[in-house]
C-alpha positions, 0 to 999 in steps of 0.5 A: 217831105219827098221821103214821106210821100214815097213811103205813103205811095209804097204803103197804098200800093201794097194795100191796093195790091194785096187787099183783095187777095188777102180778103179772099184768103181770109174768107177761105180760111175763116168760119162762114160766120166770120164778120165781114167788117173785121175782114174789111178792116184787115184789107186796108191794114187796120186793126179793129179795136172796138165793136159797138151796137146801139139798140132802141125801141118804144114799148107801149105800157104804163110808164110808171117806175115799177113798170120800168123796173119790170122791163129792165128785169125782163131784158136782163133775164132774156139776155142772161145778164145779172141784175146788180140792184145797187147799180140801178139808178133812178131819176127824173128830169122835166117830168120824164122818169129815167132808169140807168144800169151799167154792167161790165161782163167778160170784156163787154160793157152794157148800158141800159137807159129807160125813159118814160112819159106817163102822159103817152103811156110808153117806155123808151129803151136804149141799150148800148153794148161795147166790145173791146174783146173778140166777140161778135155782137150779132147775137145781141140783135137777134136776141133782143128782137125776140122781145120787141121791135128794136132799131139796131145800129152797129159801129166799128172802130180801128186804127191804121199805123199811117198818116195818109193825106186826103187823097190817100184816105180816099184811096183806102176808103175805095179799097174798103168799099170794094171789099164790102161790095159797096157802091158810093153814094156820097163823099165829104171831107173837112180838114183831117177827116174824110167820110163816105156813105154807100150801099152794099147788098152783102150787108144784112139789115135795113138801109136808111133813106138819106136825101133820096138815097138808100144807105147801109154803111158809112166810113170815116177816116180821121187823123189823130195826134199820134201820127195814126189814122182812126177808122170808123164804120157805121152800119147803116150810119154812125150815130156817135161823135167821131 
């Protein structure tokens, strides 16, 4: 037990000492468009595994099946994505028409969900893109907003080859927040999971108001069954389960 404790102390000391200088060195060497999230992950010794963007919007138009098809085709054409008609699925549940389309292309997984309620004449659109490669997803947001006023949330997932206790997780999140130039708004801890929300002026996009506080990032650290720690970053918040 003492040996593990000493190992963790050494690990956090190394991360704390080199985190800030490593980040500055990366910024100096990387292109100006380099994601600050990837650099922040690296500053706490985390390997970034997956990036995800969730976008949703409501389009005021006839909610017929024909119009849903037209909206999907418009989106695919605008994003320069292929339309594989055999993968387009139609359905209906409780009076709500649905259209689903899944596509995997160049390490990117695309998921389109369109729902319509003809009683209010609109189509709700949800688009999720998951990247397990080394691509930036920021282009996707700007491209979509050329068409409609989409809400956009980002999520990043990484792994740390260590299993720190709750105090250690808090220390790593503090380092992470420092490198993101963020101030802490709230902390939450339950079992092997620790969460922190904050606000950073360095991040683009809109902040959300939660209980009177403006927040544009959430970090979660959770121990897994493989003696490692999963790290999640949500901008401005995490939407999916963690």
